[in-house]
N, C-alpha and C positions, 0 to 999 in steps of 0.2 A: 511348457507354453504358459507363458506370463498374461498378465493382463495389463497393459501398457494405457494410460492416459498421457496424451501430449497436447500442450498447449505453446500457441503460436501467436506474436501481439503483432500489432500492425505493421512493423517497420518488416516484419518476415512474408507477410503478404500484402507489401505494398504495391506491387505489380504482377502484371500475368506471368512474367517471368520466376518473380519469385514465388507466385502460387505453385507453378511446374516444380519449382525445386524443394518446396516444403511437399509435395506429393511423392517426388521421388525417395523423398529420405522416411516419408509415411509409408510407403511402400516397400523399402527396405526393410524396417521394424517389422511391420507385416510377415514379409518372406522369411524372416527368421523363426516364423512359428508364435509371433504372439497374437494375441486379440489387441484390438486397436480403437481406442476413441480418441477421438482430435477434438482439440477445444479450439476455437481459433478469435481473434479480435476483428474490428472493421478494418479494412485496409488503412495505411498509414496516411493520416489528414482528414480521414472521411468522418470520423466524429466531429472533430473541430469545425469541418465546414456547415454540418447540420446544427450545432451550437451556435454560429453565426447566424444562420438562416433564423433560428429561433430569436436572438436576441436583436434583430433587424425587425423583426416583425415586432415585437412589444418589450418592454424593459422588464416586466415579471411576468414571464407566460405561466400559463397554466402548469402544473407541474404534471399532471397527466397526461397532456399534448405535449408536453418537453419530452416525456418517457418513450412516447409514441413514437417521435420523430427521430430522437437519438439511437434508438433500439434496430433503424433500418439499415445503418450501414453493414452491422454482422451477416446481416440477410443475403449480402453480395457476399461476401466472403466464402461464407461456407457453399453456397451453390456452387461458385467457381471453382472450389478445391475438391467438391464432390465430382463434378464434371472434368477435373484434371484426372482423378483416379480412373474414372470411369473409362476417358480415353486412354489408358493405361491397361484395360483388361481388367480391372479392379472392381468388383461389389461396392459400392458406396453410397451412404444415403445422409442428407444433411435434416437437420433439426432445429428448428427455432426453441427458445425458453419455453412457449407456451405447449408446443407438441410434445413434450417429451411426459410429463410439466414437472417445470421448476417451480417449486411453490414458494411463495416470499410473502413477507408482510406487506403494506401499503404505504412504506415510508419511499413515494416517489423520489428516483435519483439517486436514492442511498438504501435501498431495500435491504432486507437481509434476509437468506435464505432459508425457509422453514422444513423444507420435505422436498425430497425427489423421489419421484414413481419412475422406477429404473425398467419396469418389466418390458418396453417397447425396445431400450435399447438392448438389454440381455438377448430378446428375440432374435433381434438383427446379429450380434456378436455370434450367436448358437449357430446363424447362417452362414457365418463367414462375410459378413460386410462389417466393411470399415464405417463408422458412425461419427460423423462431423456436426459437433454442437456450437451453436451459436453462443461464444460467451458473453457477460454483462448483462445477462438479461433474464426475466422470468416472468410470473403471472399472479397476482395475487389472488386470493380467493373470492372476489368479484370480477374475475377475467379480464383485469386492468393490467395491460403489459406494463412492467415494471423495469429499471434497470440498476445495477448495482454500484454505481460510482465509477469515476475516473481508475482504471485498473481491477477491474471487476470480473475480466475474463480469467486471470490468476482464481479467484475464488472460486469460479464457477469452476475451474478444472480441477479442483482441490478436492471442493464438495460433491464431483462429479464420481472423483477417484473415491471419495470416502463412501460413497452409497454403493459403488459398485465391488468394494473392498479391493480397488486392484494393487498390484504389486509394487507400483510406483508411478508417481507424477511427473513427468518432465515438463519443466516451464523451458522453452527453448525462446532465445531472445536474442538480442543486437550485442548481451556481454557476454560472459564464457563463466560466469559464477558470481558469489559474493567477495567483495575485496574491502580490505581493512578500512578504506575509504575511498572516495571519489578518483578514480584513476586520472580524471582531468584537470584535478585540482594538484594530486601527489603522483607523479608518474611513479615513485617508488614503492606504491600501493601494491601490497601482496594479496593474492587469491587465497582463499580459507578453503581447505577442502572439506572440511565439515563446521557447522554451526549449529548449536542448540535451538529448539524452538523459543525457547525463552529470551535467547539471545537477538533472534531474528525478529521477534514480535516487538522488543525495544526498538532496533534499527529500523524496522517497516513503520513503527509510529513515529519514529524522529526524523522522518527525510529521508529513510534509503528509497529509492525508486525501482529495485529490484523485484522487490514482491508487496503486494499489496498487503494491510495488517490484518483483513480480515481472512485472507485465504491462509497466513500463518495460523492465526486462532483456529481453524478449521483444521488444519494439519495436525495441531497439536492435539486437538481434542480426540480426535480419530486416530491418531498417532500414524498419519498417512508420510511415508518418506516421500520428500521432495528433491529432487536433482535439477537445480538450476544449471543449466549448462546453453553452449552458443548453439544457435541455427545454423553456423555457417561451417564449423566444422565438428568434428567426433571426438574430442578434445574432452576427458573428464571435468565437470564441473564443479560446484557446491553442495553437498549432499546437508539438508535442513533435516536433523534428526534429533531424537531423543538425548539429553544429555548425557556424555559420559567422562568419566574420570581425567581423561586427557586436557578436557576443556576447560578444568577446574584449575590447570595449573598457569593458564596464561590470566594474569590481571586484568586486562586491556584487551579485548578482540577488534574492537573498531572505532573510527569516531566519525561522526555521522551530523549531518546540517541539513537545516530546515528552513529556506527564506519564502516559504507559502503561507506565512503567518503573520498576524496583525495583533498589536498589542490596543487593550482598550482599557481606560481606567476612568472609574466613576469616582469624584471628589466629593468630600466630606460628607460621608453617607450615616445617617443616624445609626447608632451602634447599639441597636436594640436587637433581641430574638425576633426571627422571621425575616429580616430586611434580605439576609443572603437567598432566601428562599423566592422571594417576591423579583429578585434580580434575575436570578438563573433559570425558573421556571418557564417564562417567555422564550428564552432561547434555546432550551430543551424540546421546547413545544414545537419547532420552527423547526427541530432537526439538526440544529447548530452544535456542534460540540466543542466544548470549552476546556483548553488545555491546562496551561501553568494557571496558578490563582495565588493572588498575594493579596494579604489583608495587613495593612500597618497598624500600630498601638493605637489604640483610642483615644483622642484627646479632646477633653470637653464633651463627651458623648459623642462623638464624631471622630470617622475614620475614611480612610480611602481605599478601595479597592481596585485592584488590576488584574486582567487576564488575559489569556490570547485566545485567538478563535482564526480557523483557516481563510486566508486570507481570499477566498473566492468566496466566503460568506460574510466579510467584512461590510459591505454596504448594506445588508440586512441585517446583519447583528448591530450596528451603529445605530439605525433606525429603530431598533426596538429597544437598545438600551438609555437611548435619549428618551424614547416614550416612559419607559421605566423610572429613569432617574427623576423625572418631573414629578412623577405619581409619589415617590417615596421623599421625596425631599430632598435631594442629593443638592450641591451647589452646581456641579455642571458635569460635562463627560469631555474628556481627553483622548485623543488618539494617534496611533503612531502604525504606519504600514513599513517603515523603513527598518525591521529588525530581521535577526536571523537567530536561530536555535541550534547550538552547536552541543554537541552530546560524546561523551565517551561511554563505552557498553562492554561489558564482559561478567560472566558468571563467577570469575576468580574474585572479583570485587566484595563477594559473601563473605571470604574468608581473610581478607585483607584490608588494613588501615592506610589511612593516608592519601589514597586514591585522590580525594576531592582536592585536599589542600594542594596535590601536586600538580592539578590543572588548572585551580585559581592560580596559583604562583606562576606558571607556565605564561597563561594570561595577560598576568599584572606584568612581567618583564616587558612585555610587547606593548603595553600602554593600551590595553583593551579592556576597556569600563564592562563592567556584568550588572544588567540590570533586573534580571530575576534568575533566579536556581531553583531548581525541581531536583529532588532525587529517590532512587529505588534502589532496592537491596541491589541490582545489577547495571546501574547506570545513573548519570550525573549530569545534567542539561542546562545549560547558562543560556539566558536571552542576552544578546547584544547589538550592536549597531552594525546593520548589515555589508556594509562597505568594508568591514573586518572578517568578513566570513573566511575568505580562502586563506589568509594571513593565519586565523587561527587552527584552522584544518591540519596545515603543514606545520605548525608549530607543536601543536598537540599529538599529532602522528607521530611527530620525531621524539616528542618527550617521552613517550611510552613505548619505545621501540617496536615499532610497526613496520618501518622501512624494509624493504626486500633485504638489503645486507645485513642489517641486525638481527633480523627472522633468520637468516642463512647462519649466522655466526653463533646464534643461541642452540640452533640445532647441532 
């Protein structure tokens, strides 16, 4: 007997018929002799509807009430799935985040899980009950409902799997694994049999929509094996796991892109100690994540500073930066939302040189200008004009030998 945690996204539970299909799949896994915990998202489109209601009510809704509102979607899906399982003769019980409870910090809409009290779930599992958990949500220590951000159900599932020491956490979705790039852009993209935590961390942070970044962080920290697979068939997917020797032989594992960022430049900033802290501390206090940062060489005691933020936070960030720029005596603020971040990822980069130069040469040959560059041990990222996104993905995927035919020939 194994303990299996399965997570189903919004498209998998988007209709009554789909929920019934999920129930049959869960029941089949249970009948194989496994203890089952199922984490589900809101039905497809429901969270967007709730967000639209909040935005129609006011431009900047209370963060606490925003979380109360958007957490409602999962309550519907967990109840319906539990009903479906019960109608098939199985014992099933649904839990909202606060009923478990899943404790988080109080960063509304971007909360981080701090503790999961698993005694209620364990008691139900001991009694042969299939436990159905609302993803995406928790409760802070002041009893406020919190949410984990878009894609947060992945994090809920991996965190529950870690707390329960589950044998595997299956992320079931409308894609059948992790690909070398987006198959919608490059039909020749290959499905990866396995990918290391570090590679998946980079891919998640760089725009890959397969897994949420924090879910991979949890998986790595607690060594949870994550199986990304399709909810529509029983085909093997991609295992996200500890790095092994085979992974190091591949120079570049994947090409990712992210069109959900915006660029902000603060012009002619006084170049003296403490200025960067004055600029970025208010953004941090507003829970806005700053990604790539470039500071130009100082000239006449002044410098330009450019950085990227999530496009969803752009308006809020720009307002904060403009206020801060005025206080520190900067000449002005410029912004650009028409950018994309293109990245190559691979643990093989640690032991091989020339990867970055090959990326730059490939983009240059296609007339793609690079606006910003960021690197780590296992990735290189470039900010470019977003109109070149698909072109850049295609040529890099081919240049690093990731097409199906090329991979098959190498094998």
